C-alpha positions in Angstrom: 0.0 0.0 0.0 1.3 3.4 -0.9 1.9 5.6 2.1 0.0 8.9 1.6 1.6 12.1 2.8 -1.2 14.5 3.6 -0.7 18.3 3.6 -1.7 19.5 7.0 -2.3 23.2 7.0 -1.1 24.9 10.1 0.3 21.9 11.9 0.8 23.9 15.1 -2.7 25.5 15.2 -3.9 26.5 18.6 -7.5 25.7 19.4 -8.8 27.9 22.2 -11.4 26.2 24.2 -13.9 28.8 25.5 -12.7 29.9 28.9 -15.9 31.5 30.3 -16.6 32.3 33.8 -18.2 29.6 36.0 -21.7 30.9 35.7 -21.5 31.0 31.9 -20.0 27.5 31.8 -22.8 26.1 33.9 -25.5 27.7 31.8 -23.9 26.7 28.6 -24.3 30.3 27.4 -21.8 32.4 25.5 -21.6 36.0 24.5 -20.7 37.6 21.2 -18.4 40.7 20.9 -21.3 43.0 21.8 -21.9 41.1 25.0 -25.3 39.7 23.8 -25.8 36.1 24.8 -25.3 33.5 22.0 -27.2 30.2 22.3 -25.1 27.1 22.4 -25.1 25.0 19.2 -26.1 21.4 20.0 -24.2 18.3 19.1 -27.0 17.3 16.8 -26.7 20.6 15.0 -23.0 20.2 14.6 -23.5 16.7 13.2 -26.1 18.0 10.8 -23.7 20.8 9.7 -20.8 18.6 8.9 -23.0 16.0 7.1 -24.6 18.7 5.0 -21.1 20.0 4.1 -19.8 16.6 3.1 -23.0 15.8 1.2 -22.9 19.1 -0.8 -19.2 18.6 -1.6 -19.8 15.0 -2.6 -22.5 16.1 -5.1 -20.0 18.7 -6.5 -17.4 15.9 -6.7 -19.5 13.6 -8.8 -20.2 11.2 -6.0 -16.9 11.6 -4.1 -15.7 13.9 -1.3 -12.3 15.2 -2.4 -9.3 15.6 0.0 -6.1 17.1 -1.3 -3.0 14.9 -1.0 0.5 16.2 -1.6 0.4 15.2 -5.2 -3.1 13.9 -5.9 -6.7 14.2 -4.9 -8.2 11.5 -2.7 -11.8 10.5 -3.7 -13.6 9.7 -0.5 -16.9 8.3 0.7 -18.5 9.1 4.1 -18.3 6.2 6.6 -19.4 7.8 9.8 -19.4 11.0 11.9 -17.7 10.5 15.4 -20.6 12.0 17.4 -18.5 11.4 20.6 -16.0 14.0 19.5 -18.3 16.7 18.2 -17.5 19.9 20.2 -18.2 23.6 20.6 -15.0 25.5 20.6 -16.5 28.9 21.3 -19.1 31.2 19.9 -19.9 30.0 16.4 -16.9 27.8 16.3 -17.1 24.0 16.2 -15.1 20.8 15.8 -16.1 17.5 14.1 -14.3 14.3 13.4 -15.3 12.1 10.5 -14.2 8.7 9.0 -13.9 8.8 5.2 -12.9 5.8 3.0 -11.0 6.2 -0.3 -11.4 4.1 -3.4 -8.8 1.6 -2.2 -10.7 1.1 1.1 -8.2 3.0 3.3 -10.1 4.8 6.1 -9.1 8.3 7.0 -10.0 10.0 10.3 -10.4 13.6 9.3 -10.7 16.6 11.6 -12.9 19.5 10.6 -13.1 23.0 12.1 -16.3 24.9 11.3 -17.8 28.3 12.0 -21.3 29.7 11.8 -24.7 29.1 13.1 -26.9 26.0 12.8 -28.0 25.6 9.1 -25.3 28.1 8.0 -21.9 26.5 8.8 -18.7 26.6 6.8 -15.6 24.6 7.1 -12.5 26.7 7.9 -9.9 23.9 8.1 -9.6 20.2 7.3 -6.7 17.9 8.4 -6.2 14.2 8.3 -5.7 12.9 11.8 -5.4 9.1 11.2 -5.0 6.5 8.5 -6.5 3.1 9.2 -6.4 4.0 12.9 -2.8 5.1 13.0 -2.4 8.8 14.0 -0.4 11.4 12.2 -0.6 13.6 15.3 -2.2 13.8 18.7 -3.8 16.6 20.6 -2.3 18.1 23.8 -3.8 20.6 26.1 -1.7 23.5 27.5 -2.0 25.0 30.9 -3.8 28.0 29.4 -6.5 25.6 28.1 -5.5 25.9 24.5 -4.9 22.8 22.4 -2.2 22.1 19.9 -1.2 19.2 17.6 1.8 17.1 18.5 3.1 15.1 15.5 3.6 11.4 15.9 7.0 10.6 14.6 7.3 7.3 12.6 3.9 5.9 13.6 4.3 2.1 14.1 2.6 -0.5 11.9 2.6 -3.0 14.6 -1.1 -2.5 15.3 -1.2 -5.1 18.0 -0.4 -8.1 15.9 -1.3 -7.0 12.3 1.1 -7.7 9.5 0.5 -5.4 6.6 1.4 -5.9 3.0 2.4 -9.6 2.6 3.2 -12.6 4.8 4.8 -15.9 3.8 4.6 -19.0 6.0 4.3 -22.8 6.1 1.0 -23.9 7.6 0.5 -27.3 9.1 -2.9 -28.9 9.7 -2.8 -32.0 11.9 -5.6 -34.2 13.2 -5.5 -37.3 15.4 -8.2 -39.9 14.7 -10.0 -41.2 17.8 -11.1 -44.8 18.4 -13.2 -45.9 15.5 -15.6 -48.8 16.1 -17.7 -48.5 13.0 -17.5 -47.3 9.4 -16.6 -43.6 9.4 -16.5 -40.6 7.1 -14.6 -37.4 7.4 -14.6 -34.0 5.7 -11.6 -31.7 5.8 -11.3 -28.2 4.1 -8.5 -27.8 1.5 -7.1 -24.3 1.2 -7.2 -22.8 -2.3 -5.4 -20.0 -4.0 -7.3 -16.8 -4.9 -6.4 -13.1 -5.5 -5.2 -12.7 -1.9 -3.5 -16.0 -1.1 -1.3 -18.3 -3.1 -1.4 -21.8 -1.6 0.9 -24.7 -2.5 0.0 -28.1 -1.2 3.4 -29.5 0.0 2.2 -32.8 1.4 -1.0 -34.6 2.4 -0.9 -37.8 4.5 -4.2 -39.4 5.4 -5.5 -43.0 5.8 -8.5 -44.6 4.1 -10.1 -44.0 0.8 -9.6 -40.4 -0.4 -11.7 -38.2 -2.7 -11.5 -34.5 -3.4 -15.0 -33.0 -3.5 -15.9 -29.7 -5.2 -18.5 -27.8 -3.3 -20.1 -25.6 -6.0 -22.2 -23.0 -4.1 -19.1 -21.3 -2.6 -16.3 -22.8 -4.5 -14.7 -24.9 -1.7 -12.5 -28.0 -2.1 -13.1 -30.7 0.5 -11.1 -33.8 1.3 -13.5 -36.7 1.9 -12.2 -39.8 3.7 -13.9 -43.2 4.2 -12.4 -44.8 7.3 -12.6 -48.1 9.2 -11.7 -49.3 12.7 -8.2 -50.2 11.6 -7.5 -46.5 11.1 -8.1 -45.7 14.8 -5.3 -43.5 16.3 -3.8 -42.6 12.9 -2.7 -39.1 12.1 -3.8 -36.8 9.2 -1.3 -34.1 8.3 -1.6 -31.5 5.5 1.2 -29.0 4.9 0.9 -25.8 2.8 3.2 -23.1 1.7 1.3 -19.8 1.7 1.9 -16.3 0.4 -0.9 -14.1 1.7 -1.6 -10.4 0.9 -3.3 -7.9 3.1 -6.9 -7.6 1.9 -8.9 -4.4 1.4 -12.2 -3.7 -0.4 -12.6 -5.6 -3.7 -14.6 -4.3 -6.6 -17.4 -6.7 -7.9 -18.8 -6.2 -11.3 -21.0 -9.3 -11.3 -24.5 -9.4 -10.0 -24.6 -10.1 -6.3 -26.0 -13.5 -5.5 -29.3 -13.5 -3.5 -27.8 -16.1 -1.2 -25.9 -13.2 0.5 -29.2 -11.7 1.5 -30.9 -15.0 2.4 -31.0 -16.7 5.8 -28.8 -19.6 6.8 -29.7 -22.2 9.4 -27.9 -20.4 12.2 -28.1 -16.9 10.7 -31.7 -15.9 10.5 -32.9 -12.8 8.6 -35.7 -10.4 9.6 -37.8 -10.4 12.8 -35.9 -9.2 15.8 -32.7 -9.0 13.7 -34.3 -6.4 11.4 -35.6 -4.5 14.5 -32.1 -4.4 16.0 -30.5 -3.4 12.7 -33.0 -0.7 12.1 -32.4 0.7 15.6 -28.7 0.6 15.0 -28.9 2.6 11.7 -31.6 5.0 13.0 -30.9 8.4 11.5 -28.9 6.8 8.8 -31.6 5.3 6.7 -31.0 7.8 3.9 -27.2 7.3 4.0 -25.4 4.8 1.8 -24.9 1.1 2.8 -21.3 1.7 3.8 -22.4 4.1 6.5 -25.1 1.7 7.6 -22.7 -1.2 7.7 -20.3 0.8 9.9 -23.2 1.5 12.3 -23.9 -2.3 12.5 -20.2 -3.0 13.0 -20.1 -0.4 15.9 -23.3 -1.8 17.4 -21.7 -5.3 17.7 -18.5 -3.9 19.1 -20.4 -1.8 21.7 -22.8 -4.5 22.7 -21.0 -7.9 22.6 -18.2 -9.3 24.7 -15.6 -11.7 23.3 -16.1 -14.7 25.7 -15.4 -18.4 25.1 -18.1 -19.6 27.6 -21.3 -21.5 27.2 -22.5 -22.9 23.9 -20.2 -20.7 21.8 -18.3 -21.5 18.6 -21.3 -22.5 16.5 -21.8 -19.3 14.6 -25.3 -19.0 16.0 -26.7 -15.5 15.6 -29.6 -16.3 17.9 -27.2 -17.3 20.7 -25.1 -14.2 20.1 -28.2 -12.0 20.2 -29.5 -13.6 23.4 -26.2 -13.7 25.3 -24.2 -10.9 23.6 -21.2 -13.1 24.0 -19.2 -15.6 21.9 -16.1 -16.0 19.8 -15.4 -14.8 16.2 -18.2 -17.1 14.8 -20.9 -15.5 16.9 -19.6 -11.9 16.3 -19.7 -12.4 12.5 -22.9 -14.4 12.3 -24.7 -11.8 14.3 -23.3 -9.1 12.0 -24.3 -11.0 8.9 -27.9 -11.5 10.2 -28.2 -7.8 10.9 -26.7 -6.7 7.6 -28.8 -9.0 5.5 -31.9 -7.9 7.4 -31.5 -4.3 6.1 -30.6 -5.2 2.6 -26.8 -5.3 2.9 -25.3 -8.5 1.3 -22.8 -10.2 3.6 -20.8 -13.4 3.6 -18.7 -15.6 5.9 -15.2 -17.2 5.7 -13.0 -19.1 8.1 -9.4 -20.2 8.4 -6.7 -19.3 10.9 -4.9 -16.2 12.1 -1.1 -16.5 12.0 0.7 -15.0 15.1 2.8 -11.9 14.3 4.8 -11.8 17.5 6.8 -14.9 16.7 7.9 -16.8 13.6 6.9 -20.3 14.4 4.9 -22.5 16.7 1.3 -23.4 17.5 -1.9 -21.5 16.5 -4.8 -21.0 18.9 -7.5 -22.7 16.8 -9.5 -21.3 13.9 -10.5 -17.8 13.2 -13.3 -16.5 11.0 -14.4 -13.2 9.5 -16.9 -11.6 7.2 -17.4 -9.3 4.2 -20.3 -7.0 3.2 -21.1 -5.4 -0.1 -21.5 -1.7 -0.5 -20.6 1.0 -3.0 -19.7 -1.6 -5.6 -17.2 -3.4 -3.4 -16.9 -6.3 -1.0 -15.6 -4.8 2.3 -13.7 -7.1 4.7 -14.4 -6.8 8.4 -13.1 -8.6 11.5 -15.4 -7.5 14.3 -14.1 -9.8 17.1 -10.6 -8.5 16.7 -11.9 -4.9 16.5 -13.8 -5.7 19.7 -10.7 -7.1 21.5 -8.4 -4.3 20.4 -10.2 -0.9 20.4 -7.2 0.8 18.6 -7.8 -1.6 15.7 -11.5 -1.0 15.2 -11.0 1.3 12.4 -8.4 -0.9 10.7 -10.6 -4.0 10.8 -13.5 -2.1 9.1 -12.2 -2.6 5.6 -9.1 -4.7 6.1 -7.9 -8.2 6.8 -4.2 -8.4 7.6 -1.7 -10.6 5.7 -1.0 -13.0 8.6 -3.9 -15.4 8.0 -5.0 -18.3 5.8 -8.5 -18.9 4.5 -9.6 -22.6 4.6 -13.2 -22.4 3.4 -16.0 -19.9 2.9 -19.8 -20.0 3.2 -22.3 -21.7 5.5 -24.6 -24.7 5.3 -22.2 -26.5 2.9 -24.0 -29.1 0.8 -21.8 -32.0 -0.3 -22.2 -35.3 -2.1 -21.5 -37.5 -0.3 -22.3 -35.4 2.8 -23.0 -36.1 6.5 -26.2 -37.7 7.6 -26.7 -34.7 9.9 -27.2 -32.5 6.8 -25.4 -29.5 5.4 -22.1 -28.6 7.2 -22.5 -25.4 9.3 -18.9 -24.2 8.5 -15.7 -26.1 8.0 -12.3 -25.4 9.6 -11.7 -28.4 11.9 -12.5 -31.8 10.4 -16.0 -33.1 10.6 -15.9 -36.8 11.6 -19.0 -39.0 11.4 -18.8 -42.5 13.0 -22.0 -44.3 12.2 -24.6 -41.6 12.5 -22.7 -39.7 15.3 -20.5 -36.6 15.0 -17.3 -37.2 16.9 -14.7 -34.6 17.9 -11.1 -35.0 16.8 -7.9 -33.6 18.3 -6.8 -31.0 15.7 -4.0 -28.6 15.9 -2.6 -25.8 13.6 1.0 -24.7 13.5 3.2 -22.6 11.3 6.7 -21.4 10.5 7.2 -18.0 8.8 9.4 -18.0 5.7 10.3 -14.3 6.0 11.8 -14.0 9.5 10.6 -10.4 9.9 10.3 -8.1 12.9 6.5 -8.1 13.4 6.6 -4.5 14.6 8.4 -3.3 11.4 6.2 -1.9 8.7 4.4 1.1 7.5 5.8 4.4 8.7 3.7 7.5 8.1 5.1 10.9 7.6 3.4 14.2 8.1 4.1 17.3 6.0 
């Protein structure tokens, strides 16, 4: 990704916060130069002012809000207004913070300074504060109550475990068969290459009769095994070499399949999910689907807890809605149900997240994520990671890092031959069926990184 260098006008601008007397501060009233009282502009009015400004400029820009880079113009779309940061700076002076996404999917946190009255505000200064959650500068308050920007030198790309750009590693998938007392069948996902990962199958060791099945609805490849009691205790091992690229929004010029708006067995659509989604996007019904998806993303981050407790790990949106807890599968299933319920296509994928703080060793189970469709693109999201690491919430809305592998995609996978229990909910760990019973296997993932890189080294942002 090309590192943008944004022109920041007046880097050391001092923002004077109104220093009124105590009575005036309590009343929220201010006076103009003649001494006449000036009514305080509400947060709702500031929000309306900045949204009107961006909307007007977007119309002038043929559907894009333009921000000047050092050598080019960034074409942006509104994602959200940070209502928590809207402020009055003094009589007829206001501050707003807004997230805008460019055509590549990078999300910019932009600071706006406005002046004027409700319904008649104009922007006096615009500066880019953050790129994908990484700051160009921070704010510091002086003793005299004025604020100034302090530049962040060489902002780190560590991002709490995110590898940007590209990652290369060997991925080992290993499963130990339990005691088998009857005829058994097993289904294992086989990683495939796509635009963001190049996968080379180095070795595959497995007992029994082997058949590669092609699942046509989502394009998965599944290893199907027929096993007998003599295979008890044997080991299945699959080794891949993987080159994975960081993923951003992807343009889609084909019609979007209706399956991405339809319910799945554990991801209902409509009913209370529509009610929750409509509440989450209240006030944004006339905004684009990108803005609405961000509202749903924020709703889940604000209302769910990452917790591996209870009947978690099934990707059950109803369980997630009832308990407001779960692992990555609950977070993304809940999001997909909400998104589809308000007409936003969304889809599911699963694999593993590769540690960035070391270059070899074990991996803590599977990891899953989602994508939604808006503004002509599929936007990747990782809401459970955004929930765990608040500083990464902006990054994970529109990005998947390079340090992961996708094993399969989609839900309710229909295979032939398939399990007696019906379509497969999702597939990361093997599904073993002995007789007519689903049996758990001991499965582990491990890796070794081909590029022995410093996980904290990476993108460095410069401010001019």
